Structure formats: C-alpha cells, structure tokens
C-alpha positions as a LaTeX table, in Angstrom:
\begin{tabular}{lrrr}
\hline
Residue & $x$ (\AA) & $y$ (\AA) & $z$ (\AA) \\
\hline
Met1 & 177.49 & $-95.59$ & 30.86 \\
Val2 & 179.80 & $-97.50$ & 33.22 \\
Asp3 & 182.87 & $-95.68$ & 31.88 \\
Lys4 & 181.14 & $-92.28$ & 32.16 \\
Leu5 & 180.18 & $-92.81$ & 35.81 \\
Arg6 & 183.63 & $-94.14$ & 36.64 \\
Asp7 & 185.26 & $-91.13$ & 34.98 \\
Glu8 & 182.99 & $-88.71$ & 36.87 \\
Ile9 & 183.80 & $-90.29$ & 40.24 \\
Met10 & 187.51 & $-90.49$ & 39.43 \\
Glu11 & 187.54 & $-86.81$ & 38.48 \\
Lys12 & 185.94 & $-85.83$ & 41.80 \\
Ile13 & 188.30 & $-88.07$ & 43.78 \\
Lys14 & 191.30 & $-86.67$ & 41.90 \\
His15 & 190.40 & $-83.11$ & 42.87 \\
Ala16 & 189.80 & $-83.91$ & 46.55 \\
Ala17 & 192.43 & $-82.21$ & 48.69 \\
Gly18 & 194.81 & $-84.14$ & 50.95 \\
Asn19 & 196.30 & $-87.61$ & 51.15 \\
Lys20 & 194.16 & $-90.64$ & 50.45 \\
Pro21 & 192.71 & $-92.11$ & 53.66 \\
Ser22 & 192.96 & $-95.82$ & 54.41 \\
Phe23 & 189.87 & $-97.85$ & 55.26 \\
Cys24 & 188.66 & $-100.94$ & 57.04 \\
Val25 & 185.24 & $-102.20$ & 55.99 \\
Ile26 & 183.46 & $-104.20$ & 58.69 \\
Gly27 & 181.08 & $-106.63$ & 57.00 \\
Ala28 & 181.16 & $-108.77$ & 53.86 \\
Gly29 & 177.52 & $-109.05$ & 52.83 \\
Asn30 & 175.89 & $-107.16$ & 49.96 \\
Gly31 & 176.87 & $-103.81$ & 51.40 \\
Gly32 & 180.30 & $-104.69$ & 52.72 \\
Leu33 & 181.44 & $-106.17$ & 49.41 \\
Ala34 & 180.07 & $-103.17$ & 47.49 \\
Met35 & 181.76 & $-100.68$ & 49.82 \\
Ala36 & 185.11 & $-102.47$ & 49.92 \\
Gly37 & 185.02 & $-103.26$ & 46.20 \\
Tyr38 & 184.26 & $-99.65$ & 45.27 \\
Leu39 & 187.11 & $-98.34$ & 47.42 \\
Ala40 & 189.60 & $-100.91$ & 46.14 \\
Val41 & 188.69 & $-100.37$ & 42.48 \\
Tyr42 & 189.35 & $-96.65$ & 42.95 \\
Gly43 & 192.77 & $-97.30$ & 44.42 \\
Phe44 & 192.23 & $-96.87$ & 48.15 \\
Ser45 & 193.92 & $-99.07$ & 50.73 \\
Val46 & 191.14 & $-101.28$ & 52.11 \\
Asn47 & 191.07 & $-103.93$ & 54.82 \\
Ile48 & 187.99 & $-106.08$ & 55.31 \\
Trp49 & 186.71 & $-107.97$ & 58.33 \\
Thr50 & 183.77 & $-110.23$ & 59.00 \\
Arg51 & 183.21 & $-112.68$ & 61.83 \\
Asp52 & 182.47 & $-115.38$ & 59.23 \\
Arg53 & 185.78 & $-117.28$ & 58.95 \\
Glu54 & 184.76 & $-119.09$ & 55.75 \\
Lys55 & 184.07 & $-115.78$ & 54.02 \\
Met56 & 187.43 & $-114.44$ & 55.21 \\
Glu57 & 189.23 & $-117.49$ & 53.82 \\
Ala58 & 187.45 & $-117.20$ & 50.47 \\
Leu59 & 188.28 & $-113.49$ & 50.23 \\
Ala60 & 191.90 & $-114.21$ & 51.14 \\
Asn61 & 192.11 & $-116.85$ & 48.41 \\
Ala62 & 190.63 & $-114.43$ & 45.87 \\
Gly63 & 192.82 & $-111.53$ & 47.04 \\
Gly64 & 190.11 & $-109.00$ & 46.42 \\
Ile65 & 186.61 & $-108.29$ & 45.15 \\
Glu66 & 185.25 & $-108.50$ & 41.62 \\
Val67 & 182.82 & $-105.65$ & 40.96 \\
Glu68 & 180.34 & $-105.36$ & 38.10 \\
Gly69 & 177.43 & $-103.11$ & 37.25 \\
Lys70 & 177.67 & $-99.33$ & 37.59 \\
Ile71 & 181.41 & $-99.68$ & 38.11 \\
Glu72 & 183.54 & $-102.59$ & 36.98 \\
Gly73 & 186.90 & $-103.98$ & 37.93 \\
Phe74 & 188.82 & $-106.10$ & 40.38 \\
Gly75 & 189.59 & $-104.39$ & 43.67 \\
Glu76 & 192.66 & $-105.76$ & 45.43 \\
Leu77 & 192.32 & $-105.77$ & 49.22 \\
Asn78 & 195.16 & $-104.64$ & 51.46 \\
Lys79 & 194.53 & $-106.88$ & 54.49 \\
Ile80 & 192.16 & $-109.79$ & 55.07 \\
Asp81 & 192.72 & $-110.82$ & 58.68 \\
Pro82 & 190.25 & $-112.61$ & 60.99 \\
Asp83 & 191.75 & $-110.68$ & 63.92 \\
Phe84 & 189.49 & $-107.65$ & 64.50 \\
Gln85 & 192.15 & $-105.57$ & 66.24 \\
Lys86 & 194.71 & $-106.11$ & 63.47 \\
Ser87 & 192.11 & $-105.32$ & 60.82 \\
Ile88 & 191.32 & $-101.85$ & 62.16 \\
Glu89 & 194.74 & $-100.82$ & 63.47 \\
Asp90 & 196.41 & $-97.96$ & 61.63 \\
Val91 & 193.47 & $-97.25$ & 59.28 \\
Asp92 & 192.01 & $-93.76$ & 59.09 \\
Ile93 & 188.34 & $-94.62$ & 58.60 \\
Ile94 & 186.33 & $-97.61$ & 59.81 \\
Met95 & 183.23 & $-98.18$ & 57.68 \\
Val96 & 180.75 & $-100.37$ & 59.58 \\
Val97 & 178.56 & $-102.13$ & 57.00 \\
Val98 & 176.67 & $-104.77$ & 58.96 \\
Pro99 & 172.96 & $-105.16$ & 59.76 \\
Ala100 & 172.05 & $-102.62$ & 62.43 \\
Asn101 & 171.24 & $-105.30$ & 64.99 \\
Gly102 & 174.96 & $-106.05$ & 64.88 \\
His103 & 175.97 & $-102.46$ & 65.70 \\
Arg104 & 176.04 & $-103.10$ & 69.44 \\
Glu105 & 178.34 & $-106.13$ & 69.11 \\
Ile106 & 180.69 & $-104.27$ & 66.75 \\
Gly107 & 180.54 & $-101.20$ & 69.01 \\
Glu108 & 181.72 & $-103.25$ & 71.97 \\
Lys109 & 184.72 & $-104.42$ & 69.93 \\
Leu110 & 185.45 & $-100.88$ & 68.77 \\
Val111 & 185.45 & $-99.57$ & 72.35 \\
Lys112 & 188.36 & $-101.91$ & 73.07 \\
Tyr113 & 190.51 & $-101.24$ & 70.02 \\
Val114 & 189.80 & $-97.88$ & 68.39 \\
Lys115 & 192.77 & $-95.54$ & 68.50 \\
Pro116 & 193.03 & $-91.74$ & 68.65 \\
Gly117 & 192.49 & $-90.08$ & 65.29 \\
Gln118 & 190.24 & $-92.75$ & 63.82 \\
Thr119 & 186.79 & $-92.12$ & 62.33 \\
Ile120 & 183.90 & $-94.58$ & 62.65 \\
Val121 & 180.99 & $-94.38$ & 60.19 \\
Leu122 & 177.87 & $-96.55$ & 60.41 \\
Asn123 & 176.63 & $-97.31$ & 56.89 \\
Pro124 & 173.86 & $-96.62$ & 57.63 \\
Gly125 & 173.02 & $-95.88$ & 61.25 \\
Arg126 & 169.34 & $-96.71$ & 60.71 \\
Thr127 & 167.58 & $-94.91$ & 63.58 \\
Gly128 & 169.78 & $-93.86$ & 66.50 \\
Gly129 & 172.82 & $-95.95$ & 65.55 \\
Ala130 & 175.51 & $-93.33$ & 66.02 \\
Leu131 & 173.93 & $-92.17$ & 69.27 \\
Glu132 & 173.99 & $-95.74$ & 70.60 \\
Leu133 & 177.63 & $-96.17$ & 69.51 \\
Tyr134 & 178.59 & $-92.90$ & 71.17 \\
Asn135 & 176.73 & $-93.96$ & 74.32 \\
Leu136 & 178.73 & $-97.23$ & 74.45 \\
Phe137 & 181.98 & $-95.23$ & 74.40 \\
Arg138 & 180.61 & $-92.69$ & 76.86 \\
Lys139 & 179.65 & $-95.36$ & 79.42 \\
Gln140 & 183.19 & $-96.77$ & 79.22 \\
Gly141 & 184.79 & $-93.34$ & 79.53 \\
Lys142 & 186.33 & $-93.75$ & 76.06 \\
Val143 & 184.97 & $-90.65$ & 74.30 \\
Arg144 & 187.91 & $-88.65$ & 72.93 \\
Glu145 & 188.13 & $-85.36$ & 71.11 \\
Asp146 & 190.05 & $-86.96$ & 68.23 \\
Ile147 & 187.65 & $-89.85$ & 67.55 \\
Ile148 & 184.72 & $-89.16$ & 65.21 \\
Phe149 & 181.45 & $-91.11$ & 65.64 \\
Ala150 & 179.23 & $-90.77$ & 62.57 \\
Glu151 & 176.43 & $-92.31$ & 60.54 \\
Ala152 & 175.07 & $-92.16$ & 57.01 \\
Gln153 & 171.35 & $-91.64$ & 56.55 \\
Thr154 & 171.07 & $-94.53$ & 54.10 \\
Phe155 & 173.39 & $-96.90$ & 52.28 \\
Leu156 & 175.22 & $-95.42$ & 49.32 \\
Phe157 & 174.87 & $-98.40$ & 46.98 \\
Val158 & 172.09 & $-100.55$ & 45.60 \\
Ala159 & 173.98 & $-103.83$ & 45.44 \\
Arg160 & 173.70 & $-107.60$ & 45.60 \\
Lys161 & 176.55 & $-110.04$ & 46.12 \\
Leu162 & 176.97 & $-112.64$ & 43.39 \\
Gly163 & 179.39 & $-114.76$ & 45.38 \\
Val164 & 181.71 & $-114.56$ & 48.37 \\
His165 & 184.06 & $-112.20$ & 46.50 \\
Lys166 & 181.84 & $-110.87$ & 43.71 \\
Val167 & 179.24 & $-108.09$ & 43.84 \\
Arg168 & 176.98 & $-106.25$ & 41.42 \\
Ile169 & 176.38 & $-102.55$ & 42.04 \\
Phe170 & 173.04 & $-101.65$ & 40.45 \\
Asp171 & 173.33 & $-97.95$ & 41.27 \\
Ile172 & 175.11 & $-95.35$ & 43.39 \\
Lys173 & 173.00 & $-92.66$ & 45.03 \\
Arg174 & 173.69 & $-89.11$ & 43.93 \\
Ser175 & 173.67 & $-87.75$ & 47.48 \\
Val176 & 173.71 & $-89.30$ & 50.97 \\
Pro177 & 173.57 & $-87.12$ & 54.12 \\
Val178 & 176.06 & $-87.93$ & 56.88 \\
Ser179 & 176.71 & $-86.47$ & 60.31 \\
Ala180 & 178.94 & $-86.91$ & 63.32 \\
Val181 & 177.39 & $-87.15$ & 66.79 \\
Arg182 & 179.27 & $-84.00$ & 67.73 \\
Ser183 & 178.20 & $-81.93$ & 64.76 \\
Tyr184 & 181.11 & $-79.49$ & 65.00 \\
Lys185 & 183.14 & $-82.44$ & 63.68 \\
Asn186 & 181.18 & $-82.47$ & 60.41 \\
Pro187 & 183.62 & $-80.34$ & 58.36 \\
Glu188 & 186.47 & $-82.67$ & 59.36 \\
Leu189 & 184.30 & $-85.73$ & 58.66 \\
Ile190 & 183.30 & $-84.53$ & 55.20 \\
Lys191 & 186.88 & $-83.56$ & 54.33 \\
Lys192 & 188.00 & $-87.12$ & 55.08 \\
Leu193 & 185.11 & $-88.93$ & 53.41 \\
Arg194 & 184.88 & $-86.87$ & 50.24 \\
Met195 & 188.32 & $-88.00$ & 49.13 \\
Ala196 & 186.66 & $-91.34$ & 48.41 \\
Phe197 & 182.96 & $-90.53$ & 48.47 \\
Pro198 & 181.96 & $-87.27$ & 46.73 \\
Gln199 & 178.34 & $-88.38$ & 47.23 \\
Phe200 & 178.43 & $-87.80$ & 51.01 \\
Thr201 & 176.98 & $-84.44$ & 52.06 \\
Pro202 & 176.89 & $-82.89$ & 55.54 \\
Thr203 & 173.64 & $-82.47$ & 57.43 \\
Ser204 & 172.85 & $-80.70$ & 60.67 \\
Asp205 & 173.17 & $-83.56$ & 63.17 \\
Val206 & 172.50 & $-87.26$ & 63.77 \\
Leu207 & 168.84 & $-86.67$ & 64.60 \\
His208 & 168.52 & $-85.54$ & 60.99 \\
Thr209 & 170.22 & $-88.66$ & 59.61 \\
Ser210 & 168.24 & $-90.95$ & 61.95 \\
Leu211 & 164.88 & $-89.36$ & 61.20 \\
Gly212 & 165.73 & $-89.38$ & 57.52 \\
Asn213 & 165.93 & $-93.19$ & 57.63 \\
Val214 & 163.93 & $-94.37$ & 54.62 \\
Ala215 & 164.58 & $-98.07$ & 55.21 \\
Leu216 & 161.76 & $-98.20$ & 57.74 \\
Met217 & 159.32 & $-97.69$ & 54.85 \\
Phe218 & 160.98 & $-99.64$ & 52.06 \\
His219 & 162.15 & $-102.66$ & 54.02 \\
Pro220 & 159.78 & $-103.98$ & 56.72 \\
Gly221 & 156.64 & $-102.41$ & 55.28 \\
Val222 & 157.07 & $-103.87$ & 51.81 \\
Met223 & 158.16 & $-107.27$ & 53.15 \\
Leu224 & 155.30 & $-107.60$ & 55.62 \\
Leu225 & 152.70 & $-106.55$ & 53.07 \\
Asn226 & 154.11 & $-109.03$ & 50.54 \\
Thr227 & 154.46 & $-112.00$ & 52.89 \\
Gly228 & 152.20 & $-114.23$ & 50.80 \\
Trp229 & 154.08 & $-113.50$ & 47.59 \\
Val230 & 157.50 & $-114.06$ & 49.18 \\
Glu231 & 156.45 & $-117.36$ & 50.74 \\
Ser232 & 154.56 & $-118.62$ & 47.68 \\
Asn233 & 157.22 & $-118.08$ & 45.03 \\
His234 & 160.34 & $-117.52$ & 47.14 \\
Gly235 & 160.87 & $-113.92$ & 46.11 \\
Asn236 & 160.64 & $-114.41$ & 42.38 \\
Phe237 & 159.42 & $-110.87$ & 41.75 \\
Glu238 & 160.94 & $-107.41$ & 41.51 \\
Tyr239 & 160.95 & $-106.17$ & 45.07 \\
Tyr240 & 160.34 & $-102.47$ & 44.47 \\
Leu241 & 158.70 & $-102.31$ & 41.07 \\
Glu242 & 156.24 & $-105.16$ & 41.68 \\
Gly243 & 156.17 & $-105.35$ & 45.49 \\
Ile244 & 155.16 & $-101.71$ & 45.89 \\
Ser245 & 151.68 & $-101.70$ & 44.39 \\
Pro246 & 149.39 & $-98.64$ & 44.74 \\
Gly247 & 147.86 & $-100.10$ & 47.92 \\
Val248 & 151.23 & $-100.91$ & 49.48 \\
Ala249 & 152.45 & $-97.41$ & 48.59 \\
Lys250 & 149.54 & $-95.87$ & 50.54 \\
Val251 & 150.61 & $-97.70$ & 53.71 \\
Leu252 & 154.21 & $-96.58$ & 53.20 \\
Glu253 & 153.01 & $-92.99$ & 52.80 \\
Arg254 & 151.20 & $-93.24$ & 56.15 \\
Val255 & 154.37 & $-94.50$ & 57.88 \\
Asp256 & 156.24 & $-91.68$ & 56.18 \\
Lys257 & 153.83 & $-89.08$ & 57.59 \\
Glu258 & 154.41 & $-90.37$ & 61.13 \\
Arg259 & 158.18 & $-90.14$ & 60.63 \\
Ile260 & 157.87 & $-86.58$ & 59.34 \\
Lys261 & 155.72 & $-85.59$ & 62.35 \\
Ile262 & 158.39 & $-86.87$ & 64.75 \\
Ala263 & 160.98 & $-84.82$ & 62.88 \\
Glu264 & 158.76 & $-81.74$ & 63.11 \\
Ala265 & 158.38 & $-82.31$ & 66.87 \\
Val266 & 162.14 & $-81.95$ & 67.31 \\
Gly267 & 162.42 & $-79.00$ & 64.93 \\
Ile268 & 163.82 & $-80.85$ & 61.93 \\
Arg269 & 162.67 & $-80.85$ & 58.32 \\
Val270 & 163.18 & $-84.12$ & 56.49 \\
Pro271 & 162.19 & $-84.87$ & 52.90 \\
Ser272 & 159.24 & $-87.13$ & 52.24 \\
Leu273 & 159.97 & $-90.55$ & 50.80 \\
Lys274 & 158.80 & $-89.33$ & 47.39 \\
Asp275 & 161.14 & $-86.33$ & 47.55 \\
Trp276 & 163.99 & $-88.57$ & 48.75 \\
Leu277 & 163.61 & $-90.69$ & 45.61 \\
Tyr278 & 163.97 & $-87.54$ & 43.52 \\
Phe279 & 167.07 & $-86.33$ & 45.41 \\
Ser280 & 168.72 & $-89.77$ & 45.36 \\
Tyr281 & 167.80 & $-91.07$ & 41.91 \\
Gly282 & 166.04 & $-88.31$ & 40.00 \\
Ser283 & 162.73 & $-90.22$ & 40.19 \\
Thr284 & 159.52 & $-88.36$ & 39.36 \\
Gly285 & 155.80 & $-89.00$ & 39.76 \\
Leu286 & 152.57 & $-87.60$ & 41.15 \\
Asp287 & 152.68 & $-89.91$ & 44.16 \\
Leu288 & 154.98 & $-92.45$ & 45.82 \\
Tyr289 & 153.80 & $-95.32$ & 43.64 \\
Glu290 & 154.58 & $-93.46$ & 40.42 \\
Ser291 & 157.94 & $-92.27$ & 41.75 \\
Val292 & 158.98 & $-95.83$ & 42.59 \\
Gln293 & 157.99 & $-96.98$ & 39.10 \\
Thr294 & 160.30 & $-94.38$ & 37.52 \\
Thr295 & 163.30 & $-95.36$ & 39.67 \\
Leu296 & 165.62 & $-97.08$ & 37.21 \\
Ala297 & 167.96 & $-98.16$ & 40.01 \\
Tyr298 & 165.29 & $-100.56$ & 41.26 \\
Lys299 & 164.89 & $-102.39$ & 37.96 \\
Gly300 & 166.02 & $-105.98$ & 38.34 \\
Val301 & 166.33 & $-105.87$ & 42.14 \\
Met302 & 164.59 & $-109.07$ & 43.19 \\
Ala303 & 162.78 & $-109.74$ & 46.45 \\
Pro304 & 164.32 & $-111.80$ & 49.26 \\
Ser305 & 163.54 & $-115.52$ & 49.01 \\
Thr306 & 162.35 & $-115.78$ & 52.62 \\
Ile307 & 160.53 & $-113.66$ & 55.19 \\
His308 & 163.31 & $-114.47$ & 57.66 \\
His309 & 165.39 & $-111.67$ & 56.21 \\
Arg310 & 167.18 & $-108.59$ & 57.48 \\
Tyr311 & 164.48 & $-106.36$ & 55.97 \\
Ile312 & 162.38 & $-107.57$ & 58.90 \\
Leu313 & 164.92 & $-108.96$ & 61.37 \\
Glu314 & 167.07 & $-105.80$ & 61.19 \\
Asp315 & 164.73 & $-103.01$ & 60.22 \\
Val316 & 161.89 & $-103.74$ & 62.60 \\
Pro317 & 164.04 & $-103.60$ & 65.78 \\
Met318 & 166.53 & $-101.02$ & 64.49 \\
Ser319 & 164.34 & $-98.71$ & 62.40 \\
Leu320 & 160.69 & $-99.06$ & 63.40 \\
Val321 & 161.14 & $-99.67$ & 67.16 \\
Pro322 & 163.50 & $-96.70$ & 67.71 \\
Met323 & 161.24 & $-94.48$ & 65.60 \\
Ser324 & 158.30 & $-95.49$ & 67.79 \\
Ser325 & 160.44 & $-94.88$ & 70.89 \\
Leu326 & 161.31 & $-91.38$ & 69.67 \\
Gly327 & 157.65 & $-90.76$ & 68.90 \\
Lys328 & 156.64 & $-91.65$ & 72.45 \\
Lys329 & 159.39 & $-89.46$ & 73.89 \\
Phe330 & 158.30 & $-86.43$ & 71.88 \\
Gly331 & 154.53 & $-86.99$ & 72.09 \\
Val332 & 153.84 & $-88.14$ & 68.52 \\
Glu333 & 151.40 & $-90.98$ & 67.81 \\
Thr334 & 152.83 & $-93.77$ & 65.65 \\
Lys335 & 149.82 & $-96.01$ & 65.07 \\
Cys336 & 150.88 & $-97.31$ & 61.66 \\
Ile337 & 154.49 & $-97.87$ & 62.70 \\
Asp338 & 153.34 & $-99.69$ & 65.84 \\
Ser339 & 150.97 & $-101.84$ & 63.79 \\
Leu340 & 153.81 & $-103.00$ & 61.54 \\
Ile341 & 155.95 & $-103.81$ & 64.59 \\
Asn342 & 153.15 & $-105.89$ & 66.11 \\
Ile343 & 152.52 & $-107.76$ & 62.84 \\
Ala344 & 156.25 & $-108.52$ & 62.58 \\
Cys345 & 156.26 & $-109.83$ & 66.16 \\
Tyr346 & 153.38 & $-112.19$ & 65.36 \\
Gln347 & 154.86 & $-113.28$ & 62.04 \\
Gln348 & 158.35 & $-113.98$ & 63.36 \\
Glu349 & 157.18 & $-115.18$ & 66.81 \\
Arg350 & 159.59 & $-112.92$ & 68.67 \\
Asp351 & 159.41 & $-109.75$ & 70.73 \\
Phe352 & 160.95 & $-106.97$ & 68.64 \\
Trp353 & 159.75 & $-104.42$ & 71.20 \\
Ser354 & 162.23 & $-105.78$ & 73.75 \\
Glu355 & 164.96 & $-106.56$ & 71.20 \\
Gly356 & 164.88 & $-103.17$ & 69.52 \\
Arg357 & 166.87 & $-99.99$ & 69.96 \\
Thr358 & 165.22 & $-97.40$ & 72.21 \\
Val359 & 165.99 & $-93.92$ & 73.53 \\
Asp360 & 167.54 & $-95.70$ & 76.52 \\
His361 & 170.12 & $-97.41$ & 74.27 \\
Met362 & 170.76 & $-94.06$ & 72.61 \\
Gly363 & 171.53 & $-92.54$ & 76.00 \\
Ile364 & 168.86 & $-89.83$ & 75.72 \\
Lys365 & 165.99 & $-91.32$ & 77.75 \\
Asn366 & 166.30 & $-88.78$ & 80.58 \\
Phe367 & 167.32 & $-85.80$ & 78.42 \\
Asp368 & 164.97 & $-83.06$ & 77.28 \\
Leu369 & 165.21 & $-81.82$ & 73.69 \\
Lys370 & 167.49 & $-78.92$ & 74.60 \\
Thr371 & 169.96 & $-81.25$ & 76.32 \\
Ile372 & 169.84 & $-83.73$ & 73.42 \\
Lys373 & 170.72 & $-80.95$ & 70.99 \\
Arg374 & 173.59 & $-79.83$ & 73.22 \\
Leu375 & 174.86 & $-83.43$ & 73.23 \\
Met376 & 174.70 & $-83.65$ & 69.45 \\
Ala377 & 176.42 & $-80.31$ & 69.07 \\
Gly378 & 179.27 & $-81.51$ & 71.30 \\
Glu379 & 178.59 & $-78.96$ & 74.02 \\
Ile380 & 178.32 & $-81.76$ & 76.60 \\
Val381 & 179.81 & $-85.27$ & 76.65 \\
\hline
\end{tabular}
C-alpha cells in the first residue's frame, strides 16, 4: 500500500512541467515535519525553520527527517539554520506550517525578508489567514505583483511526530483547495505547487478556502465536548472515532450549518462537513457520525493528552472567532459557534474574543462585499 501510494505520487510529480521548486518549511511540529519530510523524501530541496533552537539543533544533528506511514524514507534537508532570513532566502516557495495564532508573528518576519518572485502558502490559513497576511504587507507598502500570498483550506496530511526528527503520516488527503489572495494568480500558484503536490486544486478565492475551514468543527468542538474524557484519562482514546459520538456529531452539524449560511451570504457554495469527508477520504454514511466512523485515516489517531492544546488555543481564536466575525459582518447568526467560544473562554480562563482574528485584522472591516471581492480578485490593492 505504501509503495503503491508512493509510486502514484512520484508518477504525478514526474509528469509535472517545469523545474523543481525549492522550499522552506516554517514550523517543525506535527505538520512541519510531515510537510518537510514529504518534500525531502520526494527529492525536493527543503530548508526548515522553527524558533525552537533545541529542535533546530536536533534536526541539524539528524540531517533530515525520518518518515513512516503512508510514505516511508529518510528525507535529507538542504538547510537547517536558526537565522530566519537565511532560511527563506533564494527559495521559491515558503510553506508556513505553524499554529494559526503564530501567523501574525511569522507574517511580520516575512514582511521584512521576502523577496520578489517568492510564494507564501499558509498550511492552512484557517479562517482569514491569507487576508491577514496580505493586510500586513499592504499596511507596510510591501505588496508586489510578483509575490503570491496564498492559503490551503485544510492541512494536507494527517500526521503525528514521533520525535524531534521523526514523523508518522497516517494519510494524505486526495484533494485540498488552495487560493491566492489575488485570485488571478491561481494558475501560477497551482503550476508551482503541483510539481510537488498534485493534491492541491484551485478554488475561486480565499473566502472559499477560509469558509471551507473544517477545523472549526473537528478541533475545538470535539475537544470542548470531550473535556472530561481528556482530563480523566489524558487523551487515551481515539480522537475522531471515539470522541465524535452521535451526540457530539449533532453539535458539529449545527456549527457546520452556521458556516454554510455565512458562505451563502457571500455567494459561495462550500461542501458540508459530511461531503468534505467524502471528497477528502472517500468516507460514506447517512450522517456525519457514520461518515466519521468510515474514515480509515482517523483510525489510530489518539486524542491530545491535555485540554491546553492547539485544538482549542489555536482553533478557537483563529477559526471560530473569525467565523463569528464574518457572520456578524454579513448578518448571519452564529449562536452555536458563539457558545463554543464562550465555553472555551471559561474553560481556559482567557478572552479569545479579544485575542482572535477578526475582519479588522483581515483588512476588510470597512469594505462592502463588492469591494472585498474586488480585493480578492486583485482589482484593487
């Protein structure tokens, strides 16, 4: 099975037109190791950077990343340098794979050092990530025609790190929508990415990727509704297959309906969470609960051992709060989403409403829908 998948991906990469792009992966957690390891195993030049010096030293000592699971091999890294500027210089594509509440910090570094011709992709953008990144550049007068600002709708891999330089990839999604902020850049974006990632597919614009964010259902909702279980046995249960019971699934479906209504309010059709599982993994079922139970990619994925985890600390402020903010802007009630945000605030004893990403951070607070669409199309800067 591993060899078959590897052969399929290699065949698609081999037939991609053009020279192989070089990459820098920002982040060395579950996602960063999976992304960098995948690229390195398939022969791409990959740099990696994380602000954690100990991780950088361990990666430098190892020389690369050991990958197991859906693909297997040792991926040798090109450059492992704690200097951010040196890590991204001269690469074609910068893949940002950090929790979304780190996007702003990374964005401020990128504003200083990104060069003409480079492409930045948030993996994923969560809700409004690419718009916020673009807004950071816009406020500094650094938007250029030859820099692409983009985001993926969700993360390509289901993965868990097994050590500082070892990662297990449980599955690779069949299809992940991506878009640039200026959507006329999408053909160029896809041409670059598909040399390494045949799974990336173009979508209309970054509102589509942001409103297609499924993490806001699967991450904070499941964690908050399983607080007792996580705290009692430190996550010793299968997160998706056991954590999403029929009752939990009903709450997730309600959140999903609010998300879909926001999308409809801005003239966008997004798949339901149940349909997304089918498109991504081939899952089937009469309802969300049944579809989750048939998702083989989720087998063996264990729950976090603590409630102080990015599924809440990242996805409440960077998925739920911006979704609520968009709902308010476009006149859509988000009672269930708002309830989850409030519960998270009480549980974590912090104000996610003030910490979270809003339409103000995205730079669209004072824009009507027509102006927002012109911005995303690249008709205005």
